[in-house]
C-alpha positions in Angstrom: 109.7 125.3 90.5 113.4 125.8 90.8 113.6 125.2 94.2 112.2 122.4 93.5 113.7 121.0 90.7 117.2 121.8 91.8 116.3 118.9 95.1 116.8 116.3 92.5 120.2 114.7 90.4 121.2 115.5 87.2 119.0 113.3 85.4 121.3 110.9 83.9 120.5 109.6 80.7 121.1 112.9 79.1 124.6 111.9 80.0 124.1 108.6 77.2 123.4 111.3 74.0 126.8 111.4 72.4 127.1 107.7 72.5 123.5 107.0 70.9 124.6 109.5 68.2 128.2 106.8 68.1 126.0 103.6 68.2 123.2 105.6 65.6 125.9 105.9 62.8 126.8 102.2 62.6 126.0 101.1 58.7 123.3 98.4 60.0 121.6 101.1 62.3 121.3 101.1 66.1 120.4 98.2 68.3 119.8 100.0 71.9 119.4 97.7 74.7 119.7 100.9 77.3 116.1 101.7 78.2 113.4 98.6 79.3 110.6 99.9 76.8 108.6 96.5 75.4 108.9 96.8 71.9 106.7 93.7 71.5 102.8 94.1 70.6 100.0 94.8 73.4 98.0 91.0 73.5 95.0 91.4 71.0 92.2 90.4 73.6 93.6 94.0 75.5 93.5 95.8 73.0 89.8 94.6 72.3 89.3 95.2 76.3 90.3 99.0 76.1 88.6 99.8 72.9 85.3 98.3 74.0 85.8 100.6 76.7 86.9 103.8 74.7 83.2 105.0 74.6 84.0 106.5 78.0 83.0 110.1 78.8 82.6 110.0 82.7 85.7 110.3 84.9 87.1 107.2 86.2 87.2 106.6 90.0 90.9 106.5 91.3 89.7 103.4 93.3 88.9 101.7 89.9 86.0 99.5 89.3 84.6 96.6 91.1 85.6 94.6 87.8 89.1 96.0 87.6 89.5 95.5 92.2 87.9 91.8 91.7 90.9 91.3 89.1 93.3 92.6 91.0 92.2 91.2 94.7 92.2 87.1 92.4 95.3 87.5 90.5 97.6 89.1 93.9 96.0 85.7 95.6 96.4 83.5 92.7 99.2 84.6 91.5 101.0 85.5 93.9 99.8 83.4 96.4 98.3 86.0 99.3 96.0 84.9 101.1 92.6 86.9 102.4 92.6 89.8 99.5 90.0 91.7 99.9 89.5 94.9 97.7 90.5 97.5 100.6 93.8 95.6 100.0 94.0 97.0 97.2 94.5 100.2 94.5 95.6 100.8 90.9 97.9 103.8 90.3 99.1 105.8 87.0 101.9 103.0 86.2 104.9 102.4 88.9 107.3 105.5 88.2 104.4 107.8 89.8 103.8 105.7 92.5 107.8 105.2 93.5 108.3 108.9 92.4 105.2 110.7 95.3 104.8 107.7 97.8 107.0 109.4 100.2 105.5 112.5 99.7 101.8 111.1 100.1 103.1 109.4 103.2 103.7 112.3 104.9 107.1 112.3 104.9 109.8 115.2 105.3 112.6 116.5 106.9 114.5 114.1 109.6 112.5 111.2 107.9 114.3 108.5 106.4 114.2 106.5 103.1 116.2 103.4 102.3 116.5 101.4 99.6 119.4 99.3 98.1 123.1 99.8 96.8 122.3 99.3 93.8 118.8 100.4 92.4 116.2 102.1 90.4 117.3 106.0 90.7 113.2 106.6 91.3 113.8 105.7 94.7 116.0 108.6 95.7 113.9 111.0 93.9 111.3 109.8 95.7 112.6 111.2 98.9 114.5 114.3 97.5 110.7 115.6 96.4 110.0 114.9 100.0 112.3 116.9 101.2 113.9 113.3 102.9 116.2 111.7 103.9 118.0 109.1 102.0 120.3 106.1 102.5 121.4 103.1 100.6 122.1 99.6 102.4 124.0 96.6 101.5 121.7 94.8 104.1 118.2 96.3 105.5 118.5 95.0 108.9 122.2 96.8 109.3 120.3 99.9 109.0 119.9 102.4 111.7 115.7 102.1 112.3 115.7 105.5 114.2 113.7 108.0 111.9 113.1 104.9 109.0 110.4 105.2 108.0 109.8 104.1 104.2 112.0 100.6 103.0 112.2 99.7 99.7 112.8 96.1 98.2 113.3 95.0 94.5 113.7 92.1 93.5 114.1 90.8 91.4 116.2 93.9 91.3 116.8 96.7 88.6 119.4 97.0 87.3 121.1 93.4 88.7 118.4 91.2 88.4 119.1 89.8 91.8 116.5 87.7 93.2 115.8 87.7 97.5 114.9 84.5 98.5 112.1 83.5 100.5 114.5 83.5 103.7 116.0 86.4 103.3 112.6 88.5 103.2 110.7 86.6 105.5 113.9 88.3 108.0 113.4 91.7 106.6 109.9 91.9 107.0 110.2 90.5 110.2 112.9 93.1 111.3 111.2 95.7 109.7 108.0 95.3 111.9 109.9 94.7 115.1 111.1 98.4 113.9 107.8 99.6 113.0 109.1 100.5 109.7 106.9 100.5 106.1 107.7 98.1 103.5 107.6 98.4 100.0 108.5 95.6 98.4 108.8 96.9 94.1 107.9 93.4 92.5 107.4 94.7 89.1 109.8 91.9 87.3 108.1 89.1 89.3 106.8 87.6 86.4 110.7 87.1 85.0 112.2 84.5 87.3 115.1 82.7 85.1 117.4 80.9 88.0 115.5 81.4 90.5 111.6 81.7 91.3 110.7 85.4 93.1 108.6 85.4 95.8 106.5 88.3 97.2 106.2 89.4 100.0 102.4 89.3 99.9 103.1 86.0 100.7 102.1 84.0 104.1 105.4 81.8 104.0 107.4 85.3 104.4 104.5 87.6 106.1 102.8 85.2 108.3 99.9 85.6 106.8 99.5 89.5 108.1 99.6 92.1 105.6 101.0 94.3 108.8 103.7 97.1 107.9 103.9 95.4 103.7 103.0 96.9 100.7 104.1 95.3 97.1 104.4 97.3 94.2 103.3 95.4 90.7 103.4 96.8 86.9 101.6 95.2 83.8 104.7 97.2 81.8 106.7 94.1 81.3 104.5 91.2 81.8 101.9 92.7 79.1 103.7 95.3 77.3 101.7 97.4 78.6 104.2 100.1 79.5 102.4 103.1 77.7 99.0 102.5 78.7 100.7 103.5 82.8 99.1 100.3 84.6 100.0 99.7 87.6 98.4 98.7 91.2 99.6 98.0 95.1 98.5 95.4 96.7 99.0 94.7 101.1 97.8 96.7 103.8 94.7 98.5 103.9 96.0 100.8 107.2 98.0 102.1 104.5 96.4 101.7 100.6 93.5 103.8 102.6 95.2 107.5 103.3 96.6 106.4 100.0 93.3 106.6 99.0 91.6 109.1 99.8 94.9 111.1 99.0 94.7 110.4 95.5 91.1 111.2 95.2 92.0 114.5 96.4 95.0 114.6 93.9 92.8 113.4 90.6 94.8 110.3 90.4 93.1 108.2 88.5 93.9 105.3 85.7 91.8 106.0 82.5 89.0 104.0 82.2 90.1 102.4 79.1 92.9 101.1 80.6 90.9 99.9 83.3 89.0 97.1 81.4 92.4 96.6 79.8 94.3 96.1 82.7 90.8 93.5 83.5 91.3 91.5 80.7 95.4 91.6 81.4 95.2 89.8 84.8 92.6 87.3 83.6 94.5 85.8 81.0 98.0 83.7 81.2 98.8 82.7 78.2 100.0 85.6 76.8 102.5 86.6 80.0 103.8 82.8 79.1 104.2 84.0 75.6 106.2 87.1 76.0 108.0 85.0 79.0 109.4 82.9 76.2 110.4 85.7 73.8 112.6 87.2 76.7 114.2 84.3 77.3 115.6 83.3 73.9 116.5 86.8 74.2 118.5 86.9 77.3 120.0 83.6 76.2 121.1 84.9 72.8 122.6 87.8 74.7 124.0 85.7 77.3 126.1 83.8 75.3 127.1 86.5 73.1 128.2 88.8 76.0 130.3 85.5 77.8 132.1 85.3 74.4 133.1 88.7 73.8 134.9 88.7 78.1 132.0 90.0 79.8 131.0 88.5 83.4 127.5 88.3 84.5 126.6 88.5 88.1 123.5 87.8 89.3 120.4 88.3 86.6 118.7 85.0 87.9 115.2 87.5 86.8 114.3 90.5 85.2 115.3 92.3 81.9 118.6 93.3 81.9 122.1 91.3 82.1 124.1 92.9 84.8 127.4 92.4 83.0 131.5 93.9 83.3 134.9 93.3 81.6 136.2 94.8 84.8 136.7 98.4 83.3 134.7 101.5 83.9 131.2 101.4 82.5 131.7 104.6 80.6 134.4 102.7 78.5 132.4 99.6 78.1 130.0 102.0 76.9 132.1 103.7 74.5 132.8 100.1 73.3 129.7 98.9 72.8 128.9 102.4 71.2 131.5 101.4 68.2 129.8 98.7 67.4 126.6 100.1 67.3 125.0 98.6 70.6 123.6 101.0 73.4 123.5 99.5 77.1 123.1 102.0 80.6 126.1 102.4 82.6 126.3 100.7 85.7 126.6 103.9 87.8 122.9 105.2 86.6 122.2 102.8 89.6 124.4 104.1 92.3 128.1 104.1 92.3 128.8 100.5 93.1 127.8 99.7 89.4 130.5 101.9 88.4 132.1 98.7 86.7 129.3 97.4 85.4 126.8 98.2 82.6 122.4 96.9 82.5 122.2 95.3 78.7 118.2 95.1 78.2 116.4 92.2 76.8 114.2 94.9 75.1 115.0 94.6 71.6 113.5 92.6 69.0 114.5 89.7 67.8 116.0 90.9 64.8 117.6 93.8 66.7 119.3 91.0 69.2 120.4 88.9 66.3 122.3 92.0 64.9 123.5 92.8 68.2 124.8 89.4 68.8 127.2 88.6 65.3 128.4 92.3 66.4 129.5 90.5 69.4 130.6 87.8 68.2 133.2 90.1 65.3 
């Protein structure tokens, strides 16, 4: 066990604990904008679907019920603009973080293989490569990478942490390059429903992939769009030649989404109204926090989509974290997401309206 844990970097969030204590000591309490965990209620129709399926004594299937696969295929075609999606093009997973962390291992990658991800990125991309003992590499433009030995290319749009949205033309160029060199593209699109200053496009859209899903897989999650982080509900969509073997591996590993959760996902993907309502909540919080940060001397870069504002005062991210902690506001230091973030902080929109108002008032002082 120690040999496995030694492959991994220090868990970054442990470094934030002293600043969390400082922020918690504020007379009006902490405003925690460090972690992108939903705080709003699970929509009632989804809760009802979960409860109705609570009497589920038997084992669920890894591939999910036919109703779940129908819901996934309908949503992928309707929302992402994909064409020709069948049950073989979708695969439910037990939350997207589990998938990201274990995908290189499940793909059979190991020493000598390379996994690449954006220069500023969700740390679990690197963790997944380390767990598989594969090499890992950060990029600015993936088409500048040496394709030799590159087996897995992660894209992330809208980005966590920066909120950058990749334009359709850039996605098209990257997918074409990856196919030319036989590199599998995994596109993390978990924030796709949250485009603000840009309209995110999926790699499954025919304008991007030319109508073929070969070598392309998208990752989607219901954690943000439907407040289902506690349900662990996500799925893959794309190349059946990739998803088929993954299904067999996950059957052997018992990686099953619970039956009540599967029923909840069917309800969630069939209802657009709760997504619209949640978007409006986040949009209002984003506007309030953005104006307050700008007024406090911050500069905001990218942040065209997603659940975060990528902000800087042109100082060490840890100086900014400490400064805000004194105001009772906790944010994530940018270097959690790579050395290129050392002068930025990530500010999450995932706090209640009351806590966001408190942060705004403190930033004005």
